[in-house]
C-alpha positions as a printed Julia matrix, in Angstrom:
111×3 Matrix{Float64}:
 60.69   -8.27  71.98
 60.45  -10.32  68.85
 62.01  -13.07  67.81
 62.26  -16.83  68.44
 61.64  -17.68  72.28
 60.84  -13.87  73.2
 56.98  -12.26  75.27
 54.76  -11.62  72.68
 53.58   -8.24  75.3
 50.03   -7.78  75.66
 48.06   -4.79  74.24
 47.72   -2.14  77.73
 49.25    1.88  78.25
 53.01    1.14  79.05
 56.65    1.74  77.72
 59.43   -0.39  78.38
 63.1     0.72  78.18
 63.83   -0.03  74.29
 67.11   -2.91  74.27
 67.37   -3.38  70.79
 67.18   -1.42  67.61
 63.4    -2.32  67.13
 60.61   -2.26  69.59
 58.51   -5.34  69.85
 55.87   -5.44  67.19
 52.42   -2.63  68.67
 55.18   -0.93  69.89
 55.96    2.59  69.42
 59.77    4.26  69.31
 60.33    7.31  71.82
 63.71    8.41  73.76
 64.42   11.26  75.74
 67.93   13.0   76.07
 69.57   14.44  78.99
 72.05   17.47  77.95
 74.88   16.12  80.58
 77.58   18.33  81.91
 80.54   18.46  79.64
 83.45   19.72  81.39
 84.15   17.59  83.48
 81.02   14.71  82.66
 82.61   11.53  84.59
 79.63    9.22  82.95
 79.66    5.86  82.83
 77.93    2.67  82.19
 78.25   -0.88  83.13
 76.11   -4.15  82.6
 73.29   -3.66  80.96
 71.64   -0.51  79.91
 69.13    0.17  77.86
 69.7     1.26  73.83
 70.89    4.49  73.75
 73.5     6.62  73.4
 76.13    7.01  76.12
 78.79   10.41  75.3
 78.72   13.78  76.26
 74.85   13.53  76.58
 72.43   10.8   77.41
 70.42    9.4   74.98
 67.73    6.18  76.12
 64.98    4.99  73.94
 62.15    3.33  75.18
 59.13    1.53  73.27
 55.46    2.25  74.64
 51.77    1.32  73.49
 48.62    2.99  74.36
 46.27    0.29  72.77
 44.29   -0.78  76.18
 43.2     0.9   79.44
 45.53    1.37  82.51
 43.18   -0.48  84.22
 42.91   -4.01  81.92
 45.38   -6.3   84.0
 47.83   -7.83  81.59
 50.49  -10.91  81.78
 53.53  -10.47  82.45
 56.57  -12.49  81.81
 59.01  -13.8   84.51
 61.51  -15.81  82.23
 63.96  -12.78  82.65
 64.12   -8.98  83.93
 62.88   -5.8   82.62
 61.27   -2.19  82.95
 58.04   -1.35  82.99
 56.99    2.66  82.66
 53.71    4.45  82.7
 52.53    5.61  79.8
 48.92    7.89  80.58
 49.23   10.61  78.24
 47.82   13.58  80.03
 46.49   16.64  78.22
 46.28   19.52  80.29
 43.97   22.78  79.37
 44.93   25.71  80.3
 42.5    28.48  79.94
 43.56   32.04  80.13
 41.24   34.38  80.82
 41.75   38.39  79.83
 39.61   40.83  80.94
 39.89   44.46  79.41
 38.08   46.92  81.73
 37.18   50.18  79.91
 36.74   53.15  82.11
 34.91   55.74  81.0
 36.08   59.05  83.18
 33.72   62.03  82.77
 35.33   65.04  81.37
 33.71   68.62  82.72
 34.84   71.72  80.49
 34.1    74.97  81.51
 32.94   77.61  79.17
């Protein structure tokens, strides 16, 4: 949220729902898409919702930053509501070990 009178969010490890076409300084854009049911879709929206597309499918945008530890305390605004989401990238490495057994069967040839 940048602009006159807007809060400058501190460095950290978190995401916010995007509320306009731009993310605040220091944040990267992201989004998630739900492939909604198409035949009898009764989606509706009321009130203030995150920036996105709300039709046959739902696309919600968010702004994330990862420039400080998630365990470092930060100050937060109290003048207007917002949603904060966890942004800790977890890398899972799966190691698959394939064991190939070679079985030698002795063959006896009788002559």
